[in-house]
VEXGUMAR-253794 format. One record per atom (N, C-alpha, C, O): residue in one letter; x, y negated, z; residue number from 0. Coordinates in steps of 0.02 Angstrom, whole numbers, plus 50000, padded with zeros to 5 digits. Each point is the difference from the previous one (the first is absolute). Example, Ala and Ser with C-alpha at 12.3 -4.5 7.8 and 13.67 -1.06 7.14 Angstrom:
<zakols>
resn:x:y:z:resi
a:50660:50284:50390:0
a:49955:49941:50000:0
a:50045:49940:50000:0
a:50052:50001:50033:0
s:49930:49946:49931:1
s:50042:49941:50003:1
s:49961:49945:50037:1
s:50025:49945:50008:1
</zakols>
This chain:
<zakols>
resn:x:y:z:resi
x:45291:42627:45752:0
x:49965:50065:49999:0
x:49966:49996:49941:0
x:49970:49950:49981:0
x:50036:50115:49980:1
x:49964:50005:49938:1
x:49940:50045:50006:1
x:49989:50023:50056:1
x:49970:49991:49896:2
x:49941:50032:50004:2
x:50004:50076:50027:2
x:49955:50024:50034:2
x:50099:50007:49948:3
x:50011:50069:50019:3
x:50012:50009:50074:3
x:49987:50053:50029:3
x:50040:49891:50002:4
x:50016:50001:50075:4
x:49935:49980:50035:4
x:49999:50015:50059:4
x:49947:49955:49916:5
x:49952:49971:50036:5
x:49954:50054:50030:5
x:49998:50055:49973:5
x:49966:49932:50080:6
x:49960:50044:50032:6
x:49937:50024:49947:6
x:49988:49969:49948:6
x:49979:50082:50072:7
x:49936:50017:49963:7
x:49949:49956:50010:7
x:49991:49979:50057:7
x:49972:50002:49895:8
x:49941:49954:50001:8
x:49935:50043:50030:8
x:49952:49970:50025:8
x:50050:50093:49972:9
x:49944:50042:50029:9
x:49972:49983:50068:9
x:49939:49998:50007:9
x:50104:49990:50049:10
x:49975:49981:50063:10
x:49971:49933:50005:10
x:49958:49987:50043:10
x:50065:49970:49911:11
x:49974:49927:50004:11
x:49929:50001:49965:11
x:49952:49971:50026:11
x:50044:50065:49913:12
x:49935:50007:49970:12
x:49946:50035:50040:12
x:49942:49981:49997:12
x:50076:50068:50041:13
x:49955:50043:50044:13
x:49970:49950:50053:13
x:49940:49997:50009:13
x:50109:49961:50027:14
x:49981:49952:50048:14
x:49950:49947:49972:14
x:49950:49980:50029:14
x:50072:50002:49911:15
x:49955:49939:49964:15
x:49928:50032:49984:15
x:49950:49966:50014:15
x:50042:50095:49959:16
x:49942:50026:49982:16
x:49964:50023:50065:16
x:49939:50000:49996:16
x:50087:50019:50060:17
x:49970:50012:50061:17
x:49971:49938:50028:17
x:49945:49999:50027:17
x:50091:49950:49965:18
x:49972:49930:50033:18
x:49943:49977:49952:18
x:49953:49967:50024:18
x:50050:50049:49903:19
x:49948:49979:49959:19
x:49934:50039:50016:19
x:49945:49973:49997:19
x:50066:50092:50019:20
x:49942:50045:50018:20
x:49964:49969:50063:20
x:49940:49988:50004:20
x:50105:50002:50044:21
x:49969:49980:50069:21
x:49971:49933:49998:21
x:49952:49986:50036:21
x:50075:49969:49921:22
x:49978:49932:49989:22
x:49930:49998:49976:22
x:49958:49960:50020:22
x:50033:50087:49932:23
x:49934:50000:49961:23
x:49953:50054:50026:23
x:49954:50021:49965:23
x:50058:50001:50098:24
x:49950:50053:50022:24
x:50006:50064:49978:24
x:49954:50038:50014:24
x:50093:49982:49951:25
x:50004:50063:49964:25
x:50044:50051:50049:25
x:50039:49978:50043:25
x:49949:50090:49945:26
x:50034:50050:50033:26
x:50062:50022:49955:26
x:49992:50029:49946:26
x:50075:49954:50082:27
x:50053:50020:49964:27
x:50019:50078:50012:27
x:50009:50023:50057:27
x:49997:50015:49884:28
x:50019:50063:50000:28
x:50063:50009:49966:28
x:50008:49969:49947:28
x:50044:50071:50077:29
x:50061:50021:49965:29
x:49998:50070:49976:29
x:49974:50044:50035:29
x:50052:49969:49910:30
x:50005:50071:49974:30
x:50073:50013:50007:30
x:50044:49960:49983:30
x:49966:50099:50044:31
x:50065:50018:50021:31
x:50019:50067:49965:31
x:49958:50044:50000:31
x:50097:49965:49973:32
x:50024:50061:49975:32
x:50049:50037:50055:32
x:50057:49981:50012:32
x:49913:50070:50015:33
x:50028:50033:50058:33
x:50049:50050:49984:33
x:49994:50041:49954:33
x:50061:49952:50089:34
x:50056:50050:49996:34
x:50020:50011:50076:34
x:49960:49985:50044:34
x:50101:50040:49971:35
x:50016:50015:50065:35
x:50029:49930:50038:35
x:50013:50005:50060:35
x:49996:49941:49912:36
x:50016:49944:50029:36
x:49937:49958:50024:36
x:50011:49952:50037:36
x:49924:50063:49946:37
x:49940:49975:50014:37
x:49973:50036:50064:37
x:49996:50062:50004:37
x:49986:49896:50045:38
x:49969:50023:50064:38
x:49923:49989:50001:38
x:49977:49951:50030:38
x:49984:50093:49940:39
x:49928:49996:50000:39
x:49972:50066:50021:39
x:50034:50052:49999:39
x:49903:49947:50020:40
x:49965:50074:50015:40
x:49999:50037:49937:40
x:49969:49978:49952:40
x:50064:50077:50046:41
x:50000:50037:49937:41
x:49940:50033:49974:41
x:49990:50017:49941:41
x:49968:49992:50113:42
x:49929:50027:49977:42
x:49956:49953:49955:42
x:49951:50021:49970:42
x:50068:49915:50028:43
x:49962:49956:49958:43
x:50037:49988:49930:43
x:49976:49962:49959:43
x:50078:50069:50032:44
x:50040:49993:49937:44
x:49975:50045:49947:44
x:49993:50060:50012:44
x:49994:49915:49931:45
x:49982:50037:49938:45
x:50040:49984:49943:45
x:50013:49942:49984:45
x:50008:50109:49984:46
x:50048:49989:49939:46
x:50053:49956:50012:46
x:50017:49959:49958:46
x:50013:50046:50100:47
x:50060:49960:50027:47
x:49984:49930:50009:47
x:50044:49957:49997:47
x:49889:50028:50013:48
x:49981:49927:50002:48
x:49952:49994:50056:48
x:49961:50045:50017:48
x:50042:49887:50015:49
x:49948:49987:50052:49
x:49987:49927:49989:49
x:50042:49962:49978:49
x:49892:50018:50041:50
x:49982:49935:49996:50
x:49984:49978:50069:50
x:49960:50032:50034:50
x:50069:49915:49987:51
x:49994:49975:50068:51
x:49971:49934:50004:51
x:50024:49954:49966:51
x:49923:50035:50077:52
x:49970:49936:50017:52
x:50047:49971:50050:52
x:50011:50028:50054:52
x:50017:49913:49926:53
x:50042:49960:50041:53
x:49969:49938:50030:53
x:50037:49957:50023:53
x:49895:50036:49976:54
x:49961:49943:50025:54
x:50014:49987:50071:54
x:50020:50047:50035:54
x:49971:49893:49991:55
x:50013:49982:50070:55
x:49957:50050:50037:55
x:50025:50030:50048:55
x:49912:49981:49935:56
x:49956:50043:50046:56
x:50019:50072:50005:56
x:49986:50031:50051:56
x:50046:49997:49897:57
x:50023:50066:49995:57
x:50062:50017:50029:57
x:50015:50059:50011:57
x:50026:49887:50003:58
x:50073:50012:50019:58
x:50013:49963:50064:58
x:49970:49948:50016:58
x:50077:50083:50021:59
x:50026:49959:50060:59
x:50075:49992:49993:59
x:50032:50047:49976:59
x:49998:49899:50043:60
x:50072:49986:49991:60
x:50024:50002:49931:60
x:50058:50020:49994:60
x:49910:49963:49951:61
x:50026:50003:49932:61
x:50061:49952:49995:61
x:50002:49943:50023:61
x:50045:50090:49945:62
x:50060:49962:49979:62
x:50018:50013:49922:62
x:50019:50054:49976:62
x:49973:49892:49992:63
x:50015:50010:49929:63
x:50072:49970:49986:63
x:50009:49940:49986:63
x:50039:50106:50018:64
x:50070:49981:50002:64
x:50029:50003:49930:64
x:49964:50013:49952:64
x:50105:49974:50040:65
x:50030:50004:49937:65
x:50018:50074:49987:65
x:50012:50017:49942:65
x:49991:50027:50108:66
x:50017:50070:49985:66
x:49947:50051:50015:66
x:50001:50055:49973:66
x:49951:49926:50071:67
x:49948:50045:50020:67
x:49936:49961:50014:67
x:50000:49942:50021:67
x:49943:50095:49966:68
x:49939:49977:50027:68
x:49983:50052:50059:68
x:49999:50061:49993:68
x:49987:49903:50070:69
x:49998:50037:50062:69
x:49933:49980:50029:69
x:49982:49942:49997:69
x:49982:50105:50033:70
x:49938:49981:50038:70
x:49974:50065:50036:70
x:50021:50056:49985:70
x:49936:49931:50060:71
x:49961:50055:50037:71
x:49929:49995:49971:71
x:49971:49947:49988:71
x:50004:50116:50000:72
x:49931:50008:49973:72
x:49964:50063:50034:72
x:50031:50045:50027:72
x:49909:49952:49969:73
x:49962:50064:50023:73
x:49982:50039:49938:73
x:49975:49970:49953:73
x:50036:50096:50046:74
x:49981:50051:49957:74
x:49967:50050:50037:74
x:50027:50031:50045:74
x:49909:49978:49937:75
x:49958:50061:50034:75
x:49996:49983:50074:75
x:49993:50048:50039:75
x:50012:49891:49985:76
x:49996:49984:50066:76
x:50060:49999:50044:76
x:49998:49982:50059:76
x:50059:50039:49908:77
x:50063:50003:50033:77
x:50048:49947:49978:77
x:50008:49993:49939:77
x:50025:49969:50104:78
x:50044:49947:49978:78
x:50066:50031:49970:78
x:50024:50050:50026:78
x:50001:49922:49925:79
x:50059:50023:49956:79
x:50041:49940:49995:79
x:49976:49943:49999:79
x:50088:50070:49998:80
x:50049:49956:49976:80
x:50021:50005:49926:80
x:50026:50052:49978:80
x:49963:49894:49984:81
x:50006:50000:49927:81
x:50068:49964:49989:81
x:50017:49950:50032:81
x:50024:50083:49916:82
x:50053:49962:49976:82
x:50014:50021:49930:82
x:50014:50058:49983:82
x:49982:49892:49979:83
x:50008:50006:49921:83
x:50056:49957:49972:83
x:49997:49939:50006:83
x:50058:50094:49961:84
x:50051:49962:49973:84
x:49958:49959:49939:84
x:49955:50024:49965:84
x:50072:49909:50033:85
x:49974:49959:49947:85
x:50002:50029:49933:85
x:49953:49992:49961:85
x:50104:50044:50023:86
x:50005:50029:49932:86
x:49952:50052:49985:86
x:49992:50019:49942:86
x:49975:50006:50106:87
x:49948:50056:49986:87
x:49932:49972:49990:87
x:49954:50039:49990:87
x:50034:49894:50013:88
x:49933:49970:49992:88
x:49998:49992:49926:88
x:50044:49970:49970:88
x:49904:50057:49999:89
x:49990:49995:49931:89
x:49943:49953:49980:89
x:49986:49988:49942:89
x:49981:49984:50113:90
x:49942:49953:49973:90
x:49978:49971:50071:90
x:50009:50029:50054:90
x:49962:49908:49937:91
x:49965:49971:50055:91
x:49948:49961:49966:91
x:50011:49959:49956:91
x:49931:50056:50069:92
x:49932:49963:49964:92
x:49949:49992:50056:92
x:50007:50026:50056:92
x:49940:49936:49925:93
x:49946:49985:50039:93
x:49945:50056:49982:93
x:49984:50012:49942:93
x:49991:50019:50110:94
x:49949:50060:49994:94
x:49938:49972:49964:94
x:49970:50036:49960:94
x:50012:49911:50050:95
x:49931:49975:49983:95
x:49997:49985:49922:95
x:49947:50008:49969:95
x:50106:49970:50003:96
x:50005:49987:49927:96
x:50057:50030:49963:96
x:50003:49992:49939:96
x:50044:50041:50094:97
x:50052:50038:49968:97
x:50055:49946:49973:97
x:50048:50023:49970:97
x:49947:49917:50038:98
x:50050:49953:49982:98
x:50068:50007:50050:98
x:49999:50005:50061:98
x:50057:49995:49898:99
x:50054:50011:50043:99
x:50061:50006:49956:99
x:50005:49959:49954:99
x:50049:50092:50055:100
x:50056:50006:49968:100
x:50029:50069:50002:100
x:50014:50024:50055:100
x:49995:50010:49892:101
x:50036:50059:50006:101
x:50074:49995:49985:101
x:50018:49955:49961:101
x:50027:50083:50065:102
x:50068:49994:50000:102
x:50023:50066:49962:102
x:49967:50052:50000:102
x:50086:49940:49972:103
x:50030:50063:49970:103
x:50020:50053:50053:103
x:50031:49988:50052:103
x:49945:50074:49929:104
x:50016:50052:50047:104
x:50068:50026:49994:104
x:50027:49998:49945:104
x:50007:50030:50116:105
x:50067:50024:49987:105
x:49999:50054:49944:105
x:49954:50041:49999:105
x:50092:49960:49957:106
x:50003:50054:49958:106
x:50049:50053:50007:106
x:50059:49984:50002:106
x:49926:50072:50002:107
x:50043:50058:50009:107
x:50043:50019:49936:107
x:49971:50006:49947:107
x:50093:50004:50057:108
x:50031:50028:49949:108
x:50052:50051:50021:108
x:50026:49994:50055:108
x:49992:50054:49905:109
x:50045:50051:50021:109
x:50064:49979:50000:109
x:50017:49958:49959:109
x:50027:50069:50086:110
x:50077:49981:50000:110
x:50037:50069:49987:110
x:49967:50052:49989:110
x:50090:49948:50012:111
x:50033:50063:49982:111
x:49989:50064:50041:111
x:50014:50057:49979:111
x:49961:49931:50082:112
x:49985:50055:50043:112
x:49923:50012:50002:112
x:49965:49973:49958:112
x:50011:50064:50086:113
x:49930:50015:50009:113
x:49955:49949:50032:113
x:49938:50004:50000:113
x:50095:49948:50028:114
x:49956:49947:50037:114
x:49978:49952:49950:114
x:50024:49997:49943:114
x:49928:49963:50079:115
x:49967:49944:49956:115
x:50029:49935:50036:115
x:50004:49997:50061:115
x:50016:49953:49896:116
x:50020:49935:50026:116
x:49944:49951:49979:116
x:49980:49999:49942:116
x:49994:49959:50108:117
x:49951:49957:49988:117
x:50029:49929:49995:117
x:50033:49973:50044:117
x:49951:49999:49896:118
x:50033:49930:49991:118
x:49942:49953:50024:118
x:49946:50004:49970:118
x:50061:49954:50078:119
x:49951:49953:50018:119
x:50003:49940:49969:119
x:50053:49980:49977:119
x:49889:49983:50019:120
x:49991:49937:49959:120
x:50063:49948:50022:120
x:50022:49961:49959:120
x:50004:50043:50105:121
x:50052:49949:50015:121
x:50070:50026:49982:121
x:50051:49970:50018:121
x:49952:50088:49947:122
x:50065:50022:49976:122
x:50029:50053:50038:122
x:50045:50034:49975:122
x:49935:49975:50088:123
x:50026:50050:50048:123
x:49978:50070:49977:123
x:49954:50006:49960:123
x:50078:50045:50064:124
x:49992:50068:49981:124
x:49994:50047:50069:124
x:50040:49997:50047:124
x:49907:50044:49949:125
x:49992:50042:50064:125
x:49987:50074:49971:125
x:49969:50011:49948:125
x:50060:50041:50096:126
x:49982:50062:49979:126
x:49935:50028:50028:126
x:49986:49993:50060:126
x:49974:50037:49899:127
x:49934:50022:50012:127
x:49969:50046:49950:127
x:50028:50006:49945:127
x:49919:50027:50068:128
x:49963:50035:49953:128
x:49936:49962:49991:128
x:49970:49977:50048:128
x:50010:50017:49891:129
x:49944:49954:49986:129
x:49961:50025:49942:129
x:50024:50020:49947:129
x:49909:49976:50070:130
x:49953:50018:49942:130
x:49952:49934:49993:130
x:49968:49979:50048:130
x:50031:49997:49898:131
x:49959:49937:49991:131
x:49929:50027:49991:131
x:49990:50051:49967:131
x:49961:49913:50064:132
x:49932:50022:50001:132
x:49962:49955:49947:132
x:50019:49942:49990:132
x:49934:50083:49980:133
x:49969:49970:49945:133
x:49957:49935:50012:133
x:49992:49957:49958:133
x:49983:50042:50106:134
x:49956:49942:50017:134
x:50006:49986:50071:134
x:50024:50042:50039:134
x:49954:49895:49982:135
x:49996:49980:50072:135
x:49924:49985:50011:135
x:49969:49956:49969:135
x:50000:50092:50084:136
x:49938:49995:50019:136
x:49990:49988:50073:136
x:50025:50039:50040:136
x:49938:49905:49981:137
x:49991:49992:50070:137
x:49964:50053:50034:137
x:49963:50037:49967:137
x:50042:49972:50098:138
x:49956:50050:50031:138
x:49927:49995:49994:138
x:49964:50049:50011:138
x:50012:49892:49972:139
x:49930:49990:49992:139
x:49972:50014:49924:139
x:49942:49989:49982:139
x:50113:50037:49974:140
x:49989:50017:49938:140
x:50007:49940:49947:140
x:49994:50010:49940:140
x:50020:49925:50088:141
x:50008:49942:49962:141
x:50065:50009:49962:141
x:50051:50015:50031:141
x:49950:49975:49903:142
x:50061:50006:49954:142
x:50002:49940:49956:142
x:49971:50000:49946:142
x:50065:49944:50076:143
x:49995:49935:49959:143
x:50050:50010:49945:143
x:49995:49961:49953:143
x:50054:50086:50044:144
x:50049:50006:49950:144
x:50019:50067:49992:144
x:49986:50039:50045:144
x:50049:49982:49898:145
x:50034:50064:49998:145
x:50068:49989:49976:145
x:50013:49959:49955:145
x:50031:50078:50073:146
x:50074:50001:49985:146
x:50011:50047:49954:146
x:49989:50057:50019:146
x:50035:49933:49910:147
x:50008:50050:49963:147
x:50073:50003:49975:147
x:50024:49947:49981:147
x:50012:50103:50018:148
x:50070:50003:49967:148
x:50006:49987:49931:148
x:49951:50008:49964:148
x:50104:49972:50012:149
x:50004:49985:49927:149
x:49996:50074:49963:149
x:50031:50050:50019:149
x:49930:49947:49930:150
x:49988:50066:49964:150
x:50062:50003:49947:150
x:50023:49950:49972:150
x:49999:50115:50018:151
x:50049:50009:49953:151
x:49969:50016:49933:151
x:49958:50045:49998:151
x:50058:49922:49946:152
x:49966:50011:49938:152
x:50022:50063:49975:152
x:50056:50022:50012:152
x:49893:50012:49949:153
x:50017:50060:49974:153
x:50044:49997:49942:153
x:49995:49950:49964:153
x:50049:50098:50021:154
x:50046:50003:49949:154
x:49964:50009:49938:154
x:49959:50046:49999:154
x:50050:49918:49945:155
x:49962:50011:49940:155
x:50048:50019:49941:155
x:50060:49990:50001:155
x:49907:50038:49949:156
x:50043:50025:49940:156
x:49966:49958:49939:156
x:49945:49972:50004:156
x:50092:50030:49947:157
x:49979:49962:49937:157
x:49945:50039:49972:157
x:49985:50055:50022:157
x:49982:49915:49925:158
x:49944:50031:49970:158
x:50007:50071:49970:158
x:49951:50037:49999:158
x:50109:49982:49978:159
x:50005:50072:49978:159
x:50023:50044:50054:159
x:50012:50058:49984:159
x:49997:49922:50082:160
x:50018:50043:50045:160
x:50068:50015:50008:160
x:50017:50039:50045:160
x:50027:49933:49915:161
x:50068:50026:50004:161
x:50053:49967:50042:161
x:50055:50026:50010:161
x:49926:49915:50013:162
x:50042:49964:50042:162
x:49969:49946:50037:162
x:49940:49988:49992:162
x:50102:49973:50052:163
x:49965:49949:50042:163
x:49978:49943:49956:163
x:50033:49981:49951:163
x:49910:49995:50067:164
x:49966:49945:49963:164
x:50039:49937:50022:164
x:50045:50005:50041:164
x:49937:49938:49932:165
x:50022:49932:50017:165
x:49971:49995:50076:165
x:49946:50023:50021:165
x:50103:49941:50014:166
x:49970:49987:50072:166
x:49947:49947:49992:166
x:50006:49954:49959:166
x:49942:50053:50079:167
x:49937:49959:49993:167
x:50022:49929:50023:167
x:50036:49995:50049:167
x:49942:49952:49917:168
x:50006:49940:50016:168
x:49966:49969:50059:168
x:49939:50003:50007:168
x:50101:49965:50038:169
x:49974:49979:50063:169
x:49943:49941:49985:169
x:50013:49956:49959:169
x:49931:50046:50071:170
x:49956:49943:49997:170
x:50024:49935:50027:170
x:50040:49998:50047:170
x:49938:49952:49926:171
x:50022:49926:50025:171
x:49977:50000:50075:171
x:49946:50021:50019:171
x:50103:49953:50019:172
x:49992:49996:50069:172
x:49978:49928:50013:172
x:50029:49951:49977:172
x:49908:50046:50066:173
x:49976:49939:50016:173
x:50042:49975:50057:173
x:50015:50036:50048:173
x:50004:49902:49944:174
x:50033:49963:50059:174
x:49957:49992:50057:174
x:49941:49985:49994:174
x:50089:50024:50065:175
x:49958:49996:50058:175
x:49989:49917:50011:175
x:50040:49957:49983:175
x:49901:50033:50048:176
x:49980:49937:50023:176
x:49979:49992:50068:176
x:49981:50049:50032:176
x:50022:49894:49993:177
x:49980:49992:50074:177
x:49918:49983:49998:177
x:49975:49960:49960:177
x:49995:50068:50078:178
x:49926:49988:50011:178
x:49986:49973:50068:178
x:50019:50025:50053:178
x:49946:49920:49939:179
x:49979:49961:50065:179
x:49944:50042:50035:179
x:49947:50016:49973:179
x:50070:49999:50093:180
x:49952:50035:50042:180
x:49967:49956:50047:180
x:50035:49967:50038:180
x:49899:50029:49965:181
x:49968:49951:50043:181
x:49969:50029:50057:181
x:49971:49964:50041:181
</zakols>
């Protein structure tokens, strides 16, 4: 089996961070990019996103599977069945301190016809229409991070305005390092 045939790491990381949150007495939240495949109360969706409390006290029958997060929860006093495809989870974090992990959101790109194809992080593709929201905010107003799409650099011209200028030099990239979290 090579790396391309391996399953996605996303469900394993979600389960690990969920366990870390519960072991440390934190409230695990998941931010979800909503489309037609996500089963959540639509009245709580803003900018195609919803933040869900998946703590033990807020859910019933929680199942963190490899393909879906499934549970029952109360919204406005009525019990609802929630089903979220793992590929639609864009972050999991602790409500109290914002520590957690953000995942790449599915990226929409146009195909030859009028539909959009979404490339999932695991390499699969699904047909959908999607608008990326600029930020993720919990229902209580808590915003531990903001997801920002890559900016497109403006086209530049040379000093006399007659033609394209030299492309700007890329800044030196700092290598990622591991940080010990206690």
